N, C-alpha and C positions, 0 to 999 in steps of 0.2 A: 568217162562218169558223167551220165547225163544231168544236165541241170546244174552243174557245179559252179559256185560263185567263189574274192578278196581279195618285218621281215627278219629276216632273221638277223642280219648285220646291217649297221648303219652304213659301212663302207662297202658293201656287196648287195646292192638291191636291185637285182634284174634278172633273174631268171625268168624265162618264157618257153613253154612248151608249144611248139608249133606243129603244123602238119603241111608246110609248104612242100609241094609235091612238084618235083622235076629231078634233073640230075644225072650223069656218069662221070666217075671220078676222074679227076687228073693228077692222081697222086701217084701213079706207076705202082700200084700195089701188086700187080702181077709177079713182078720179080722178086717179091720180098717174102720172107717166111714170116707169117703172122702167128701171133700179134708181135708188134715190135715198135720200138720208139724210132720215129722217123729222123727227127733231130731233138737236141736238147733245147730245153727251154730258154728263149732269150733272156739275157741278163737284166733287161729294163722291166720284165714282167714280174711284179712284186706282190707278195701277200698269199700266194697259193701255198698250202699246206700238204698234209699228208692226203692220199687218194686211194680210193678202191676201184680197181678196173674188172668188167667182166670180159673174159676172153674166150676164144674157142680153145678145146682142150683135144689134143690128138689122141687117138684110142684105136687100138687094132680091131676092137670089137665093133664100135659105132662112131659116127660122124656128128652126133647132135649134142655132144656134151659142153656144158657151159662152166667154166671155172672162175675164181676170183683171185686176182692178184692185188696185194696191198703193198703200197711204196710209202716210202717215209715223206716224199715230197713231190707233188705233182710235176712231172717232167723227168723223174729219174729213169734211168735206163732199165729195160725189162730184162735185159740178159742176164741169165743166172738167177732170176727171181724165183722162189719157190712158190707154189700155189698154195694160197690160205684154204681154198675149198676146191675140190676136183669136179664135182658135180652138183650145180645148184640152180634152183629156179628163183630169179631175181625180181622183185617188185621195183622196176625202173620209174624214174620220176625226176624231180627236183633234186640234184645231188648235194644240195646244202641241207635237206631234210633227212631225218631219221628214215630208214626203210629196213626191209627184211630180205633174207635170202633163205630158201628151204632147201635143206640137203635132200639129196636124191640118190639113187643107186647104191653105190659102194661107199659113199661119203655122206652119211645120213646127219651130219651136223649142220644144226641151223646156225644163223647168223644174224647179228643186228649190224646195220652199217650206219654210222652216225659221225659227223665230222672228219669223214676220211679214214676212220677207223673201223676195224671188224671186232665184234666181241661175241663171245658164245652166248647163245640164249637157247630155249626150247620152245618151238611154236605149237600152239594147239593144233590137234588133229584136223584133217580136211581143210588144209589151207592152200589156195591159189595164189601164190605171190607173183604176180605179173605185171601190174601197174599201180603206182600210188601217187597220192597227191598231198602235198604240204597244206595244211589247213589252219596253222597257227605257228608261234614262234618254233616250238619244238614237238610239233603234232602231225602225223601223217595217218591218212586212212588209205586202204586199198578198197577196191570195188567189189568185186564178185567174192564171196566167202570173205565178207567184211572183217578187217582188223583195224584197230586204233593202236598207233605205235609211238611212243613217247622216246625222247631223246635219253631218258634215264634206263630204258629197257622194259618199261610196262607195256606188256602186249595184251589188248582186250578184244576178246572175240564175242560179240553180242550173241550170237547163235550160229550153230553150224551152217543152216541154210539161210544166210542172211546177205544183203547187198547194203551197200553205203551209197549214198547221193549228197551233192551239196544242195541244200535249200537256202532260202534267203537268210542270212544271219547265221547259219549253223550247218550241222551235218545230220542227216536223217538216215537211220538204219531201218531196214525192213525185214522182218521175219517171213520168208517166203513160204515157209512150211504152213504158216498160220494166217498169212496176209495181215500182219500187225505191224505197227510202226512204233519206233522210239527215237531217241536223240543222243547224241554224244557230246559230253562235256569238252568243250575246247580247251579249258585249263588243264584237265587231268586226263583226258581220253576215256573216262568212265562212261559206260553206257547205260542209259535209263531203261526201264523196262519197256517192253511193247505193248501197246494197247490198240484196240479197234479204232479205225477212223473210216468216214465215209469215202474218202480219197486220198491219194498221195499228198503228204503234206506240202504247202507251198511256203512255209518258213519254219525255222527252229530257233529257239532262244539260244545264246551262246553258252549257256550252263547246263544245256540239254533237258531242261525240266519240262518247257512247254513246246507245243506244236500248232501250227494254225493249218487248217485244211477247210475246204468247201465241200458243202452239201451237194448231192448230185441231182436231187429235185429241184424243179424250178417253181418260184424265184429261189436262186441259190443264196445260201446263208454262210457266213463266216464261222467256223468251228474253232474254238479254242480248248485245247486239250492240255491236261495235267497230268504227265506221265506218273506223277509220285502217288497221286490220289486215284488215277483212272477216270476222272471227270472228262466228259466231252460236251461242252456247252454250245448249242448254236446261239448266234448273237445277231449281228445286224445283217440285214440283206444287201447283197453286192450284185453287180453286174458283170456278167462275163466270168472268165476264169484268170484273168490277169488283173489280179487285184492288187492296186499300190499300197503298201504299207510295211511296217517294220517293227521287230520286238523292241520295247522299251524297258526300263526298269521296272514298270509298274504294270505292263500289259502289252497290247498289241495295237498301235497306231494305224489307222486304216482310213482311207479316201473312199468315201461312198456318198450315196444321194440319199437325202431325207426329204421324200417328195420329189421336187426336180431342182432342189438346192444341194451342190457339191458341199459336202461336210467332211472334216477330219474329227475322228471320234477315238478316244482310248477305250479299248474293250479289254477287261479284265478276266481272268479265269474264272471268277465268280459271277460272270454274266453282267456285271455292271457296265454301262456304256456312259462315258462321259463325253460331251461335246467339248473340243478344244477349239475349233474355229469354223464358223460358217457365216456367210457363205465364203467360199475360197475359190481362186482360179486356178492357176498352174501349181503344183506340188512337186518337190523333189526331196525325198527323205534321205537324211544321211544315214549311212550303213550302220554307224554305232547306235542309232536309236535314240540319239539325245536332241536333234534338232532336225527342222525341215526348212527348206526355202520355200517361201509360198508367195503368191499373188494374193494380198488382202484385199478383198472387194467390199468390205462392209461399209464403206461410206459411199459406195457407188463408182468410186475411182480405183482403178488398180495400182496397189503400191507394192512395191518390192519389200519383203520384211521376212524376218527369221521367226519362226514358231519354237518355242520350247515344248517339247512333247511330255514333259513331266508336269509342268507348271500351267501350260497353255499361255504363257506370256507371248505377246506379240511384240517384236521389236522393229521398228522400221529401219531400213537399211540406209546408212548415210555414206556420202562419198569420203573415201578414205585418202584422197590424193591431197597432196602438199597444199594445193591453191584453195580447196573447197572443203577442207576436213572439217566433218560434223554437219555438213549440209545434206538434207534428205535427198534422194533420189527423186527426179521428177516422176510424176504418174507415167504408167505405161498405157498406150492407147492402141497398140497393135497386137499382133498374135506372140505370144511367149512361150518359149520353150526352154526348159532348165534340166539340170542333171547334177548330181552330188557325188562327190568321192572324198573320204576323209573328213576334214572339216572345211572343206570348200565346196561351192556350188558354182557352175557356169551358167549364166542367164544370156538368152539372146531375145531381143524383140524385133519383130519384123514390122516395119512401119505399115499403118493401116493404109490400104489403097481401096479404089473404086471397085464395087461389087460387079464386075464385067463377066464373072464366070470363067476367066482366063487365069492361069497359074503364072503371072508375069512377076519377074524378079522386082524387089523392092529393098529399099535401103534397110539396113539392119545395125542396131546396136547391141554390144557384148560387154558384160561385166563378169569379173569373177568376184565371189563374195566369201568373205571369211565368216563362217556361220557364228564362231564363238564371239565375235566382236561386232558382228553386223556391219561390217566396213565393206565398201566395193571398190574394185579397180577397174577402171575402163579399159577395155582391150581393144587396141587400135586396128585399122585397116580390115575389119571384118567385111566380107563380100556380100554383095546384094545377093537375094535369094527368093524363091517362090515358095520354099518351104524349108524347115530345119527339122531334123529328127534326131533322136537319140540312138547312138550305137553303143550298146553295153556288151561286154564279153563275158562268157562264163568265167569266173574266177573263185577260188577258195575264199572263205570268210576270212577277214582280218588280213588278208594278203596285200602287202604294201606294194606289190608290183603291178596291181590291177590299175588299169586305166577305163574312164569311160570318154566319150567323144560325142560331139555334136556335128552332124552332116549337113552341110549346106547344099540344097538342090536347086537348080540343076548344075550349077557350077562343079560340085563334087569335093569342094575343100572341106577338111574336117579341122575342128579346133579339139585338142585332146586335153584332159583334165586328169593329173594325177593326185593321189592321195595327200602328197604334200603340198598341193596347191598349184604346181607348175601348170601353165597353160601353153602348148605349143600348136603351131599350125602345120598340116601336112597337105601334099597336093592331092589331087583326084586318084592318082594311081597307087596310093599308099594307104594301107589299113592299119591302124594302131593296135599293136599287141600288148605291150607291158612298159612301164618306167624301169628305166635303168638307174635310177637315182642321179643326184647331182644335177637336175633339171633336164635331163635326157629322157626321151621316149623312143622306143624301138618299133619299126613298122615293117611290114612285109609290102612288096611291091609287085604290081601286075604287069603283064606284058601288053603288047598292041591288042592281042585276042582277049584280054580280059583274065588270063590265067596267072596264077600266083608264080612267082620266080623263086628260086632257090639260090641262084648265083649272087645275088645281091641283096642287101638289108638297107633300109634307111633309119637314120638317127637324126632327130629334131631336138632343138633345145628352145628354151624360152627367149633367148636372143634372136631366134628367127632363121638360125643356121640349119641347112637341111644337108646331110651328109650321106652318100651312098657309100657302103661298106661291102666289099667282096668277102663271100664265104667260102670260096674254093670248091663248092658243090658243082658237080657235073650232072648230065641229064639223066643218070639213075639214082640220084642222091635226093634227100630231103634234110632240111634244116629240123633238128629235133629240140635241142637246147641251147640258149644263149644265155651268157651272164658277163655282167661287167666285172672285171677284176678289180682288187682292192686299191690298185694303183690309180685307177679310173682312167688309164690310158689305153686299154686293150679290152676285146671281146673274146671270150671263151666259147667256141661254137662246137656243138656236137653234131656230126652229120650221120645220117643212116641211109640204108638202102630205101628206095622208094617202094619196093615191094620185097617183102621178107619178114620172117618171124621174129621171135625174141632173140635168137642166137646171134650172137656177134658173126660179122663176116668182113670179106676183104672191103666191102664198100664203106664199113664204119671206121670213122676217123673224128679225132678231136683236135681242132686247130685254133690258132691264135691269131689275131688280126689288128691291127691298131685301130682304134675308134675313130680317127680322124680321115679313115679311107685310104691313107697313103700306105705304100708298100703292098706286097702280096700276102696272102694267108699263108701261115706255116704250119704245117702238119706236125704236131708233137707225136702223136699215137695213131697207128694204122692197125685196124682189125680189133679194135677195143672199144668198149662203152664205158663212159664215165658214170659210175654207179653211185660214188659218194665222195665228197670233197670237203676238206677242212681249210681253215683260214688261219694265217699268221698275220702279227702285226705288221704293218708295212714298213716301220721303223727299224724292225729287227734284223739282224744280219741274215742275208740270203744264201 
């Protein structure tokens, strides 16, 4: 799903959809009748509940059937299990989020998969159930022939010929037959009506009512659209198509220029424009639209501050350390780069250097800033750099597994920022992908040729630990999903064939490995795809 941006459980925060290509399996599946449980779940793995597995189905007439098996607890034996569905098209994604399966062939029963359970539902006509993305605590959307699926079984189809994409802050749906756009309410899954816009929206409000787009004529203008009334109002002039901004409670906060002065304005659906801060230097908007980290330059000196996007109040950031609590941070005199996630921003200042035209590395200072309190914590041992850039990964809105990062050049070191405020450091060979919760961040690794590896992953934490974790993937496999088990000691990894379609095959496997990297990956299921997973309290009997 192009442009997708953002947990369900506080004890299981860490699913990641990867496209790490490499792999031949070392599982010895050639001698196994598939699907099968390779071994029972190790006793020390706690908290995994019921599960639904997509499996290949043997049939005398055809070889492409996909069935569904439901087990009472992840790790149960598959021998003797009866198929819950014999022929289905499954919308695969994060197994913690609700998804759907469309009944096909002789078994026309549709299904809702949620928390490891299968429920009877009837899907709308003309549905493609192939890939799903969780966008809220209990909301999932599919891409082509868009559906919004909630955990209670509410299914919304905005239009027959529709597609869904993630925009900044929300979900946009497009009526392809009329080339009109609407949005999805992230709380209920309800779809707004579609309206005409000059271009594909760059942002959507979480309640699905408002959209932000850009005019195509130059100079471009920001358009705020109200899907309830159909009004589409051009507002401020912007530069380019990458327009920094975010929907707030009262409108759209946007960074733009008034004359030659960088300005943050709040633009309302009624075309009102209210200046929040001018002039301003670096800006990092918090995803929830409440605050922004800013460099306040009104006095002629750059000061790190927090801007309230509703009131316009500017609060200088103070040192939150034990020794200097309440002391305002010193002015910044060098180049500043910032990014925000959750209620925290990560700020790097590169020391000013002589203007020689050479991008020589310079000393840097880094702070993590809690936006709600405007307090900063200095991050130690940041590398010298010639430049710092923001690495943002597409993630669903409100997704607590999303991370953003700052990359130091030419060294290649990255500092990651998770929505819970955790800051970790990773080496140049690692690319941050998602937070696992509990202060840990998951990364993919590259080999000496710069290609992503599937045989190992990297886990970092706020204490500076870096642990390589084997996945068990071979040269014909890729890592598809990774999640931290509720006991926080293991990773549950789904492997898929590097080349292949939706149908499960002998290269599909679900494995368990210790998070600390010790021991070998243990294959639990071979020839099956984990489609849905429930969680049980970790203190309950296993």
